[in-house]
C-alpha positions as YAML, in Angstrom:
chain: A
units: angstrom
residues:
- id: 1
  name: MET
  ca: [27.75, 42.65, 177.45]
- id: 2
  name: LYS
  ca: [26.38, 40.05, 175.04]
- id: 3
  name: LYS
  ca: [23.25, 42.14, 174.53]
- id: 4
  name: GLU
  ca: [25.34, 45.22, 173.72]
- id: 5
  name: LYS
  ca: [27.46, 43.20, 171.27]
- id: 6
  name: LYS
  ca: [24.37, 41.85, 169.52]
- id: 7
  name: LYS
  ca: [22.91, 45.35, 169.36]
- id: 8
  name: LEU
  ca: [26.13, 46.67, 167.83]
- id: 9
  name: LEU
  ca: [26.20, 43.88, 165.23]
- id: 10
  name: PHE
  ca: [22.56, 44.55, 164.40]
- id: 11
  name: LEU
  ca: [23.24, 48.26, 163.92]
- id: 12
  name: LEU
  ca: [26.25, 47.46, 161.72]
- id: 13
  name: LEU
  ca: [24.12, 45.11, 159.62]
- id: 14
  name: ILE
  ca: [21.38, 47.72, 159.19]
- id: 15
  name: THR
  ca: [24.00, 50.32, 158.23]
- id: 16
  name: LEU
  ca: [25.50, 47.96, 155.66]
- id: 17
  name: ILE
  ca: [22.07, 47.25, 154.13]
- id: 18
  name: ILE
  ca: [21.28, 50.98, 153.90]
- id: 19
  name: MET
  ca: [24.65, 51.67, 152.25]
- id: 20
  name: LEU
  ca: [24.06, 48.91, 149.71]
- id: 21
  name: ILE
  ca: [20.60, 50.27, 148.88]
- id: 22
  name: ILE
  ca: [22.02, 53.77, 148.38]
- id: 23
  name: TYR
  ca: [24.81, 52.36, 146.21]
- id: 24
  name: PHE
  ca: [22.39, 50.54, 143.90]
- id: 25
  name: ILE
  ca: [20.08, 53.56, 143.65]
- id: 26
  name: ILE
  ca: [22.95, 55.84, 142.68]
- id: 27
  name: ASN
  ca: [24.45, 53.42, 140.19]
- id: 28
  name: LYS
  ca: [21.22, 52.10, 138.69]
- id: 29
  name: SER
  ca: [20.85, 52.98, 135.03]
- id: 30
  name: GLU
  ca: [18.11, 55.51, 134.31]
- id: 31
  name: TYR
  ca: [17.00, 53.52, 131.28]
- id: 32
  name: TYR
  ca: [17.22, 50.17, 129.56]
- id: 33
  name: PHE
  ca: [19.60, 49.79, 126.66]
- id: 34
  name: PRO
  ca: [18.18, 48.24, 123.48]
- id: 35
  name: LYS
  ca: [19.28, 44.68, 122.84]
- id: 36
  name: ARG
  ca: [22.56, 45.01, 120.97]
- id: 37
  name: GLU
  ca: [21.83, 41.96, 118.84]
- id: 38
  name: ASN
  ca: [18.64, 43.63, 117.55]
- id: 39
  name: TYR
  ca: [19.68, 47.29, 117.38]
- id: 40
  name: ASN
  ca: [23.16, 48.56, 116.56]
- id: 41
  name: VAL
  ca: [22.57, 51.81, 114.64]
- id: 42
  name: TYR
  ca: [22.38, 54.70, 117.11]
- id: 43
  name: GLY
  ca: [21.29, 58.30, 116.79]
- id: 44
  name: ILE
  ca: [20.27, 61.38, 118.77]
- id: 45
  name: ASP
  ca: [17.87, 64.30, 118.52]
- id: 46
  name: LEU
  ca: [18.71, 67.86, 119.45]
- id: 47
  name: SER
  ca: [17.01, 71.20, 120.04]
- id: 48
  name: TYR
  ca: [17.98, 74.61, 121.40]
- id: 49
  name: TYR
  ca: [17.86, 73.02, 124.87]
- id: 50
  name: GLN
  ca: [21.28, 71.49, 124.22]
- id: 51
  name: GLY
  ca: [22.76, 74.98, 123.70]
- id: 52
  name: ASP
  ca: [25.91, 75.87, 121.80]
- id: 53
  name: GLN
  ca: [28.53, 74.22, 124.01]
- id: 54
  name: ILE
  ca: [28.82, 70.98, 122.02]
- id: 55
  name: ASN
  ca: [32.06, 69.24, 121.14]
- id: 56
  name: TRP
  ca: [30.77, 67.80, 117.90]
- id: 57
  name: ASP
  ca: [33.61, 65.41, 117.11]
- id: 58
  name: THR
  ca: [33.49, 63.94, 120.61]
- id: 59
  name: LEU
  ca: [29.70, 63.69, 120.56]
- id: 60
  name: LEU
  ca: [29.53, 62.02, 117.18]
- id: 61
  name: TYR
  ca: [32.64, 59.83, 117.27]
- id: 62
  name: GLY
  ca: [33.93, 59.72, 120.86]
- id: 63
  name: ASN
  ca: [31.34, 57.52, 122.54]
- id: 64
  name: ASP
  ca: [30.98, 53.73, 122.66]
- id: 65
  name: LEU
  ca: [29.25, 53.70, 119.29]
- id: 66
  name: PRO
  ca: [29.33, 56.36, 116.56]
- id: 67
  name: ILE
  ca: [26.24, 58.49, 116.06]
- id: 68
  name: GLU
  ca: [24.85, 57.52, 112.66]
- id: 69
  name: PHE
  ca: [21.88, 59.91, 112.47]
- id: 70
  name: VAL
  ca: [20.50, 63.05, 114.09]
- id: 71
  name: PHE
  ca: [17.07, 64.65, 114.17]
- id: 72
  name: LEU
  ca: [17.00, 68.42, 114.75]
- id: 73
  name: LYS
  ca: [14.10, 70.47, 116.03]
- id: 74
  name: ALA
  ca: [13.24, 73.04, 113.37]
- id: 75
  name: SER
  ca: [10.00, 74.63, 114.55]
- id: 76
  name: GLU
  ca: [6.99, 74.60, 116.86]
- id: 77
  name: GLY
  ca: [3.45, 75.82, 116.38]
- id: 78
  name: ILE
  ca: [2.83, 78.62, 113.87]
- id: 79
  name: SER
  ca: [5.67, 80.99, 114.72]
- id: 80
  name: LEU
  ca: [8.48, 79.47, 116.80]
- id: 81
  name: GLN
  ca: [11.63, 78.49, 114.90]
- id: 82
  name: ASP
  ca: [14.44, 76.75, 116.74]
- id: 83
  name: LYS
  ca: [17.34, 79.17, 117.05]
- id: 84
  name: MET
  ca: [19.96, 76.40, 116.92]
- id: 85
  name: PHE
  ca: [18.60, 74.52, 113.90]
- id: 86
  name: GLU
  ca: [20.76, 76.06, 111.18]
- id: 87
  name: LYS
  ca: [23.88, 76.10, 113.35]
- id: 88
  name: TYR
  ca: [23.50, 72.42, 114.25]
- id: 89
  name: ALA
  ca: [22.74, 71.55, 110.63]
- id: 90
  name: LYS
  ca: [25.95, 73.22, 109.44]
- id: 91
  name: GLU
  ca: [28.00, 71.17, 111.91]
- id: 92
  name: LEU
  ca: [26.38, 67.94, 110.70]
- id: 93
  name: ILE
  ca: [26.75, 68.81, 107.01]
- id: 94
  name: LYS
  ca: [30.42, 69.58, 107.62]
- id: 95
  name: ARG
  ca: [30.87, 66.06, 109.01]
- id: 96
  name: ASN
  ca: [28.62, 64.36, 106.45]
- id: 97
  name: VAL
  ca: [26.18, 63.11, 109.12]
- id: 98
  name: CYS
  ca: [22.68, 62.20, 107.92]
- id: 99
  name: PHE
  ca: [19.98, 64.26, 109.64]
- id: 100
  name: GLY
  ca: [16.27, 64.99, 109.63]
- id: 101
  name: ALA
  ca: [14.14, 67.84, 110.95]
- id: 102
  name: TYR
  ca: [11.12, 67.82, 113.24]
- id: 103
  name: HIS
  ca: [8.23, 70.12, 114.03]
- id: 104
  name: TYR
  ca: [6.65, 70.14, 117.49]
- id: 105
  name: PHE
  ca: [2.96, 70.01, 116.65]
- id: 106
  name: ILE
  ca: [0.38, 72.03, 118.57]
- id: 107
  name: ALA
  ca: [-2.74, 69.95, 118.04]
- id: 108
  name: ASP
  ca: [-5.46, 72.59, 118.36]
- id: 109
  name: ILE
  ca: [-4.14, 75.20, 115.89]
- id: 110
  name: SER
  ca: [-4.03, 75.37, 112.11]
- id: 111
  name: GLY
  ca: [-2.15, 72.50, 110.49]
- id: 112
  name: SER
  ca: [-1.50, 74.48, 107.31]
- id: 113
  name: GLU
  ca: [-0.04, 77.45, 109.22]
- id: 114
  name: GLN
  ca: [2.19, 75.10, 111.21]
- id: 115
  name: ALA
  ca: [3.36, 73.44, 108.00]
- id: 116
  name: LYS
  ca: [4.27, 76.83, 106.53]
- id: 117
  name: ASN
  ca: [6.25, 77.68, 109.66]
- id: 118
  name: PHE
  ca: [8.12, 74.38, 109.38]
- id: 119
  name: LEU
  ca: [8.90, 74.84, 105.70]
- id: 120
  name: ASN
  ca: [10.13, 78.38, 106.32]
- id: 121
  name: SER
  ca: [12.37, 77.18, 109.14]
- id: 122
  name: ILE
  ca: [14.14, 74.58, 106.96]
- id: 123
  name: ASN
  ca: [14.20, 76.68, 103.80]
- id: 124
  name: ASN
  ca: [17.96, 77.25, 103.85]
- id: 125
  name: VAL
  ca: [18.94, 73.71, 104.81]
- id: 126
  name: LYS
  ca: [19.02, 70.53, 102.74]
- id: 127
  name: VAL
  ca: [17.31, 67.93, 104.95]
- id: 128
  name: LYS
  ca: [17.61, 64.33, 103.77]
- id: 129
  name: LEU
  ca: [16.11, 62.13, 106.48]
- id: 130
  name: PRO
  ca: [12.31, 62.45, 106.93]
- id: 131
  name: TYR
  ca: [10.42, 65.55, 107.95]
- id: 132
  name: VAL
  ca: [8.96, 64.64, 111.35]
- id: 133
  name: ILE
  ca: [5.71, 65.67, 113.00]
- id: 134
  name: ASP
  ca: [6.18, 65.46, 116.77]
- id: 135
  name: ILE
  ca: [2.71, 64.92, 118.23]
- id: 136
  name: GLU
  ca: [2.54, 64.29, 121.98]
- id: 137
  name: GLU
  ca: [-0.32, 66.27, 123.50]
- id: 138
  name: TYR
  ca: [-3.89, 67.07, 122.49]
- id: 139
  name: THR
  ca: [-7.31, 67.62, 124.03]
- id: 140
  name: ASP
  ca: [-9.71, 67.41, 121.07]
- id: 141
  name: ARG
  ca: [-9.00, 64.14, 119.26]
- id: 142
  name: GLU
  ca: [-10.95, 64.91, 116.07]
- id: 143
  name: LEU
  ca: [-9.44, 68.39, 115.76]
- id: 144
  name: ALA
  ca: [-5.95, 66.96, 116.26]
- id: 145
  name: ILE
  ca: [-6.48, 64.39, 113.48]
- id: 146
  name: LYS
  ca: [-7.87, 67.08, 111.15]
- id: 147
  name: ASN
  ca: [-4.94, 69.43, 111.77]
- id: 148
  name: LEU
  ca: [-2.40, 66.63, 111.35]
- id: 149
  name: ASN
  ca: [-3.86, 65.70, 107.97]
- id: 150
  name: THR
  ca: [-3.89, 69.34, 106.90]
- id: 151
  name: PHE
  ca: [-0.24, 69.70, 107.93]
- id: 152
  name: ILE
  ca: [0.70, 66.63, 105.87]
- id: 153
  name: GLN
  ca: [-1.30, 67.77, 102.83]
- id: 154
  name: THR
  ca: [0.32, 71.22, 102.95]
- id: 155
  name: ILE
  ca: [3.81, 69.71, 103.05]
- id: 156
  name: ASN
  ca: [3.00, 67.27, 100.23]
- id: 157
  name: ASN
  ca: [1.75, 70.14, 98.08]
- id: 158
  name: GLU
  ca: [5.11, 71.88, 98.45]
- id: 159
  name: LYS
  ca: [7.68, 69.10, 98.77]
- id: 160
  name: ASP
  ca: [8.30, 65.56, 97.60]
- id: 161
  name: HIS
  ca: [9.80, 64.36, 100.85]
- id: 162
  name: GLU
  ca: [9.07, 61.52, 103.27]
- id: 163
  name: ILE
  ca: [7.05, 62.52, 106.34]
- id: 164
  name: MET
  ca: [7.30, 60.58, 109.59]
- id: 165
  name: ILE
  ca: [5.26, 60.62, 112.80]
- id: 166
  name: TYR
  ca: [6.98, 60.86, 116.18]
- id: 167
  name: THR
  ca: [4.81, 59.99, 119.15]
- id: 168
  name: ASN
  ca: [4.47, 57.91, 122.31]
- id: 169
  name: VAL
  ca: [2.71, 54.57, 122.54]
- id: 170
  name: SER
  ca: [-0.60, 55.80, 124.01]
- id: 171
  name: THR
  ca: [-0.95, 58.59, 121.44]
- id: 172
  name: TYR
  ca: [-0.08, 56.16, 118.67]
- id: 173
  name: TYR
  ca: [-2.99, 53.90, 119.64]
- id: 174
  name: ASP
  ca: [-5.47, 56.71, 120.21]
- id: 175
  name: LEU
  ca: [-4.59, 59.18, 117.46]
- id: 176
  name: ILE
  ca: [-2.50, 57.58, 114.73]
- id: 177
  name: ILE
  ca: [-3.56, 54.01, 114.08]
- id: 178
  name: GLY
  ca: [-6.66, 53.69, 111.91]
- id: 179
  name: ASN
  ca: [-6.91, 57.42, 111.15]
- id: 180
  name: ASP
  ca: [-5.25, 57.72, 107.72]
- id: 181
  name: LEU
  ca: [-1.99, 58.40, 109.54]
- id: 182
  name: ASP
  ca: [-0.64, 54.92, 110.24]
- id: 183
  name: HIS
  ca: [0.68, 54.52, 106.68]
- id: 184
  name: LEU
  ca: [3.44, 56.98, 107.57]
- id: 185
  name: PRO
  ca: [6.80, 55.81, 108.92]
- id: 186
  name: LEU
  ca: [6.86, 55.79, 112.71]
- id: 187
  name: TRP
  ca: [9.41, 57.07, 115.21]
- id: 188
  name: ILE
  ca: [8.19, 55.78, 118.56]
- id: 189
  name: ALA
  ca: [9.12, 57.07, 122.02]
- id: 190
  name: SER
  ca: [8.98, 54.25, 124.57]
- id: 191
  name: TYR
  ca: [11.11, 54.20, 127.72]
- id: 192
  name: ARG
  ca: [12.16, 51.64, 130.31]
- id: 193
  name: ILE
  ca: [11.30, 48.61, 128.21]
- id: 194
  name: ASP
  ca: [13.41, 46.17, 126.25]
- id: 195
  name: GLU
  ca: [11.51, 46.74, 123.01]
- id: 196
  name: PRO
  ca: [8.30, 48.52, 121.96]
- id: 197
  name: GLN
  ca: [5.34, 46.25, 121.24]
- id: 198
  name: LEU
  ca: [3.30, 47.70, 118.40]
- id: 199
  name: PRO
  ca: [1.05, 46.29, 115.67]
- id: 200
  name: LYS
  ca: [3.28, 47.75, 112.94]
- id: 201
  name: ASP
  ca: [6.99, 48.16, 112.39]
- id: 202
  name: PHE
  ca: [8.57, 51.37, 113.61]
- id: 203
  name: LEU
  ca: [11.47, 52.97, 111.78]
- id: 204
  name: PHE
  ca: [13.17, 54.64, 114.74]
- id: 205
  name: TRP
  ca: [12.86, 54.11, 118.50]
- id: 206
  name: GLN
  ca: [13.64, 56.77, 121.09]
- id: 207
  name: TYR
  ca: [14.49, 54.64, 124.11]
- id: 208
  name: THR
  ca: [15.33, 57.38, 126.60]
- id: 209
  name: ASP
  ca: [15.25, 61.13, 127.10]
- id: 210
  name: ARG
  ca: [17.87, 60.90, 129.85]
- id: 211
  name: GLY
  ca: [20.95, 59.82, 127.95]
- id: 212
  name: ARG
  ca: [24.45, 60.94, 128.82]
- id: 213
  name: LEU
  ca: [27.11, 61.20, 126.13]
- id: 214
  name: LYS
  ca: [30.60, 62.59, 126.01]
- id: 215
  name: GLY
  ca: [30.78, 65.87, 124.13]
- id: 216
  name: ILE
  ca: [27.59, 67.39, 125.53]
- id: 217
  name: LYS
  ca: [26.72, 68.58, 129.04]
- id: 218
  name: THR
  ca: [22.94, 68.21, 129.00]
- id: 219
  name: LYS
  ca: [20.90, 65.04, 129.06]
- id: 220
  name: ILE
  ca: [20.04, 63.93, 125.56]
- id: 221
  name: ASP
  ca: [17.47, 61.80, 123.73]
- id: 222
  name: LEU
  ca: [18.89, 58.50, 122.47]
- id: 223
  name: ASN
  ca: [17.49, 56.56, 119.53]
- id: 224
  name: VAL
  ca: [18.06, 53.45, 117.44]
- id: 225
  name: PHE
  ca: [17.23, 52.55, 113.85]
- id: 226
  name: ASN
  ca: [15.04, 49.47, 113.54]
- id: 227
  name: GLY
  ca: [17.17, 47.30, 111.29]
- id: 228
  name: SER
  ca: [20.62, 45.92, 110.66]
- id: 229
  name: TYR
  ca: [23.58, 48.06, 109.73]
- id: 230
  name: ASN
  ca: [23.17, 46.96, 106.11]
- id: 231
  name: ASP
  ca: [19.51, 47.99, 106.28]
- id: 232
  name: TRP
  ca: [20.62, 51.38, 107.55]
- id: 233
  name: ILE
  ca: [23.12, 51.84, 104.71]
- id: 234
  name: LYS
  ca: [20.39, 51.06, 102.17]
- id: 235
  name: TYR
  ca: [17.89, 53.33, 103.89]
- id: 236
  name: LYS
  ca: [20.13, 56.36, 104.19]
- id: 237
  name: LYS
  ca: [21.27, 55.93, 100.58]
- id: 238
  name: ALA
  ca: [17.61, 55.95, 99.52]
- id: 239
  name: CYS
  ca: [17.24, 59.22, 101.46]
- id: 240
  name: GLY
  ca: [20.16, 60.74, 99.56]
- id: 241
  name: CYS
  ca: [22.75, 60.48, 102.34]
- id: 242
  name: GLN
  ca: [26.20, 59.38, 101.28]
...
């Protein structure tokens, strides 16, 4: 009888431990939140992936903190233009939300042709935050650097507008730093850490691509501005945002 009782208690203990493990797995956050004392200006980035079922007022104003800035995908490669770009931009303009536009860069094809595609895609929209080159993948390092510089030169020949690099930490070290590209403002993607460790200041930090916010059904990229709220007010004013 005592053996059966001990066996039952052991089984109950094992069951309890398993249930606790399952509970913590289910409720564990998928990402680390930035330290609130260091970062308190939040933003998002959007592309066609988020679709057209967005409650904009809830998304922008109905979460724990208001969304202060948005980056919208405008184009990719030499021909793709994001079908939601202009629609999203109109919603943000209507609500006086400061936004930028990004181009997903294909490293092994013409930088000038990609720049033209980007400029064509934003032609009807007044973008105030930086134009962003999203560079994440490449095979030929030298070709990627050449095409990036050509993209930047083409934009600079057409527009007087700040250009920013978006990339991950490994690509930053291998492709950006020391290659006539690290003078540009940086938007860094770095997940599951308390704070990116880089040899230069970054302007924006994307701290997860698995965010959940009220007002949108899909997972969403979450970002912070690297500075105080007063710094943000000064920066967006310098960009022409009111």
